[in-house]
N, C-alpha and C positions, 0 to 999 in steps of 0.2 A: 490512474484511477482517482487519486485526490482531485486532478483538475476535472474529470468528468463529473465529480460531485459538486463542482463550483456551478456548472451550467445550472441556471434557475429554472429553466423550463424543461419539460420532458421532450417538447417538440423543438428540434432544432436541425439545422443543415449541416452537413459534413464541413462546409467552408467555415460555419460559425464554430464549429467544434476544433478545427485546426487553428483559427484565431485565437481562441480561448486557451487552448493547451500548448500552442507552439509547435505543434506537429506539423510536417508536411502532408500533402494529400496522400502521398504515397505511404507514409509512415501510418496515417489513419486508416487507409485501406488495409493495411497489413494486420492491425490490431482490432479492428472494429468487429469482425467475425467472432473474435475470442472475448471480447468485453461486452459488446452490445448485441442486442437482437432487436429487429423491427417489430412494431407493434402490429400483430394480427394480419389483416389483409395485405399489408405493404410488403411482406416478405417476398411476394412474387412479382412486384414490380422492378423495372429497370433501375438501377441505382444512379441518381444524378447528384453531383456534389452541392448544387445550389438549390435543391428542393428540400423544403423541411419534412422531416419524417417524425414519427413517435418512436423514440428509442427506450428501450428497457435495458436496464444492466442485468446481464446473465447472472443466474445464482453461482454458477462455477466461479466467475470473476469476482463476485461479491465475497465468496467464502475465501477464495485464495487470497484476496486483500486482507480479510481477517486474520489469516494464517500468518501473513507477511507482518502485521502489527504485532501479533503474539510473538513471533521470532524477535522482532526489535526488543519487546519487553523482556524476553528471555536473555537476551545478550546484556542488557541493561542490568538485570538482576544477577547474572553471573559475575558481572564486573564488582557489583556491590558484595557479593558473596567471596569473591577473591581478596578484596580489601579488608573485610571483617576477618578472614582467616589469617591474612598477614598480620593484623593488629593482635589477634588472638596468640600468635606465636611470639611476637615481641612481648607482649604482656607476660606470657608463660616463661620466656627466657628471662625477663627481669626479675620475677619471682624466684627463679632457680638461682639467679645470680645474688639475691637478697638472702636466701635461704642457706647458700654455701658460705658467704663472706660475713654474715652478720651473727 
């Protein structure tokens, strides 16, 4: 998805997309139906890899990508929360140690 957003133009061929993303034609054909849809009247045409089409990122793909980004942020914040909890336990143990022995 990141690579698909790097393509500057809405109109590109499958060959250009494969070159920009590093996917093989087989891999691109596998994922194109779930990520992209063709613009308007082009949906009924026979698909050729060297012909330029107007592509639209499907809403489902876009929102799935946003969910993935949110998941990555959640993992990052969970790690921060873990280390803050470890720090809080260490501080409380130091406080208990100081109150017991001083």
